[in-house]
C-alpha positions in Angstrom: 81.8 129.1 119.1 85.1 128.7 117.4 84.9 125.3 115.7 87.0 123.9 112.8 85.5 124.0 109.4 86.2 121.3 106.8 85.8 121.9 103.1 86.1 119.2 100.5 86.3 120.1 96.8 85.8 117.3 94.4 86.8 117.6 90.7 84.3 115.4 88.7 85.7 116.4 85.3 87.4 113.1 84.8 85.3 111.1 87.2 83.8 108.8 84.6 87.0 108.1 82.7 88.6 105.3 84.8 87.7 102.6 87.3 89.3 102.8 90.7 91.6 99.8 91.6 89.6 99.4 94.8 86.2 98.9 93.2 86.3 95.1 93.7 87.2 95.6 97.3 84.3 98.1 97.8 81.9 95.7 96.1 83.2 92.8 98.2 82.8 94.8 101.4 79.2 95.6 100.4 78.5 91.9 100.2 78.4 91.3 96.4 78.7 87.5 95.8 81.7 86.0 94.0 79.9 85.4 90.7 78.9 89.1 90.4 82.4 90.2 91.5 83.8 88.0 88.7 81.4 89.6 86.2 82.4 93.1 87.2 86.1 92.2 87.2 85.9 90.7 83.7 83.8 93.6 82.4 86.3 96.3 83.6 89.7 94.6 84.0 89.8 92.0 81.2 88.8 94.2 78.3 90.4 93.6 74.9 89.7 95.2 71.6 90.4 94.5 67.9 90.0 97.0 65.1 89.0 96.0 61.6 90.7 98.0 58.8 89.9 97.0 55.2 88.6 93.6 56.2 91.8 92.9 58.3 91.6 92.6 62.1 94.4 93.8 64.3 95.8 91.8 67.1 94.1 92.0 70.5 94.8 95.3 72.4 94.3 95.6 76.1 91.9 98.4 77.1 92.7 100.2 80.3 90.1 100.4 83.1 87.9 102.8 81.3 84.2 103.1 82.1 82.1 101.8 79.3 80.1 104.6 77.9 76.4 103.6 77.7 76.8 100.6 80.0 74.0 100.4 82.6 76.5 99.7 85.3 78.5 102.9 84.7 76.3 105.2 86.8 76.3 102.7 89.6 80.1 102.3 89.5 80.4 106.1 89.6 78.1 106.3 92.6 80.0 103.6 94.5 83.4 105.2 93.9 82.1 108.7 94.8 80.4 107.3 97.9 83.6 105.5 99.0 85.6 108.6 98.6 83.1 110.6 100.6 83.2 108.0 103.3 87.0 108.2 103.5 86.9 112.0 103.5 84.4 112.0 106.4 86.6 109.5 108.4 89.7 111.6 107.9 87.8 114.8 109.0 86.5 113.0 112.1 90.1 112.0 113.0 91.1 115.7 112.6 94.1 114.8 110.4 95.2 117.1 107.6 93.4 116.2 104.4 95.0 117.3 101.1 94.6 114.6 98.6 92.6 111.3 98.7 
Protein backbone atom coordinates (compact mmCIF):
# COMPACT_ATOMS: atom_id res chain seq x y z
CA UNK A 1 0.00 0.00 0.00
CA UNK A 2 2.92 2.35 -0.47
CA UNK A 3 1.53 5.08 -2.67
CA UNK A 4 2.82 8.59 -3.28
CA UNK A 5 1.08 11.39 -1.43
CA UNK A 6 0.74 14.84 -2.96
CA UNK A 7 0.18 17.91 -0.84
CA UNK A 8 -0.67 21.33 -2.21
CA UNK A 9 -0.50 24.42 0.00
CA UNK A 10 -2.09 27.54 -1.41
CA UNK A 11 -1.44 30.95 0.12
CA UNK A 12 -4.58 33.01 -0.45
CA UNK A 13 -3.35 36.05 1.48
CA UNK A 14 -2.74 38.11 -1.66
CA UNK A 15 -5.08 36.15 -3.91
CA UNK A 16 -7.42 39.05 -4.52
CA UNK A 17 -4.78 41.68 -5.17
CA UNK A 18 -3.93 41.10 -8.80
CA UNK A 19 -5.34 39.64 -12.00
CA UNK A 20 -3.37 36.84 -13.62
CA UNK A 21 -2.06 37.55 -17.14
CA UNK A 22 -3.71 34.34 -18.34
CA UNK A 23 -7.25 35.33 -17.32
CA UNK A 24 -8.26 36.24 -20.88
CA UNK A 25 -6.85 32.93 -22.13
CA UNK A 26 -8.81 31.05 -19.44
CA UNK A 27 -12.04 32.88 -20.34
CA UNK A 28 -11.45 32.31 -24.05
CA UNK A 29 -10.91 28.58 -23.47
CA UNK A 30 -14.18 28.51 -21.52
CA UNK A 31 -15.99 29.85 -24.58
CA UNK A 32 -16.60 33.48 -23.58
CA UNK A 33 -17.46 35.50 -26.68
CA UNK A 34 -15.22 38.26 -28.02
CA UNK A 35 -17.48 41.08 -26.80
CA UNK A 36 -17.37 39.84 -23.22
CA UNK A 37 -13.61 39.23 -23.47
CA UNK A 38 -13.18 42.84 -24.57
CA UNK A 39 -15.24 44.07 -21.62
CA UNK A 40 -13.14 42.07 -19.14
CA UNK A 41 -9.90 43.16 -20.83
CA UNK A 42 -10.92 46.82 -20.67
CA UNK A 43 -12.10 46.49 -17.09
CA UNK A 44 -8.88 44.98 -15.78
CA UNK A 45 -6.11 45.93 -18.24
CA UNK A 46 -7.06 49.39 -19.44
CA UNK A 47 -7.61 51.11 -16.10
CA UNK A 48 -6.59 54.70 -15.59
CA UNK A 49 -7.19 57.03 -12.69
CA UNK A 50 -7.10 60.74 -12.01
CA UNK A 51 -6.98 62.36 -8.61
CA UNK A 52 -8.61 65.67 -7.76
CA UNK A 53 -6.67 67.84 -5.30
CA UNK A 54 -8.05 71.30 -4.51
CA UNK A 55 -10.18 71.35 -7.69
CA UNK A 56 -7.18 70.38 -9.85
CA UNK A 57 -7.10 67.02 -11.65
CA UNK A 58 -3.86 65.13 -12.05
CA UNK A 59 -2.85 63.55 -15.34
CA UNK A 60 -4.01 60.01 -16.12
CA UNK A 61 -2.18 57.32 -14.18
CA UNK A 62 -2.19 53.69 -15.23
CA UNK A 63 -3.58 51.32 -12.63
CA UNK A 64 -1.97 47.91 -12.49
CA UNK A 65 -4.09 44.78 -12.86
CA UNK A 66 -5.69 45.11 -9.46
CA UNK A 67 -8.97 43.46 -8.67
CA UNK A 68 -11.66 46.06 -8.24
CA UNK A 69 -12.93 45.91 -4.69
CA UNK A 70 -16.71 45.66 -4.62
CA UNK A 71 -16.94 44.71 -8.30
CA UNK A 72 -19.47 41.94 -8.91
CA UNK A 73 -16.98 40.20 -11.23
CA UNK A 74 -14.23 40.01 -8.60
CA UNK A 75 -15.39 36.78 -6.88
CA UNK A 76 -15.89 35.13 -10.27
CA UNK A 77 -12.40 36.19 -11.39
CA UNK A 78 -10.95 34.79 -8.16
CA UNK A 79 -12.77 31.48 -8.64
CA UNK A 80 -11.64 31.20 -12.27
CA UNK A 81 -8.01 31.84 -11.36
CA UNK A 82 -8.09 29.46 -8.39
CA UNK A 83 -9.79 26.77 -10.48
CA UNK A 84 -7.21 27.13 -13.25
CA UNK A 85 -4.37 26.75 -10.75
CA UNK A 86 -5.96 23.66 -9.22
CA UNK A 87 -6.42 22.18 -12.69
CA UNK A 88 -2.72 22.71 -13.45
CA UNK A 89 -1.73 21.30 -10.06
CA UNK A 90 -3.78 18.16 -10.67
CA UNK A 91 -2.28 17.74 -14.15
CA UNK A 92 1.26 18.04 -12.79
CA UNK A 93 0.47 15.58 -10.00
CA UNK A 94 -0.89 13.08 -12.53
CA UNK A 95 2.28 13.41 -14.59
CA UNK A 96 4.30 12.64 -11.43
CA UNK A 97 6.64 15.59 -11.98
CA UNK A 98 8.07 17.54 -9.10
CA UNK A 99 5.77 20.37 -8.13
CA UNK A 100 7.33 23.29 -6.29
CA UNK A 101 5.85 26.50 -7.56
CA UNK A 102 3.08 27.10 -10.05
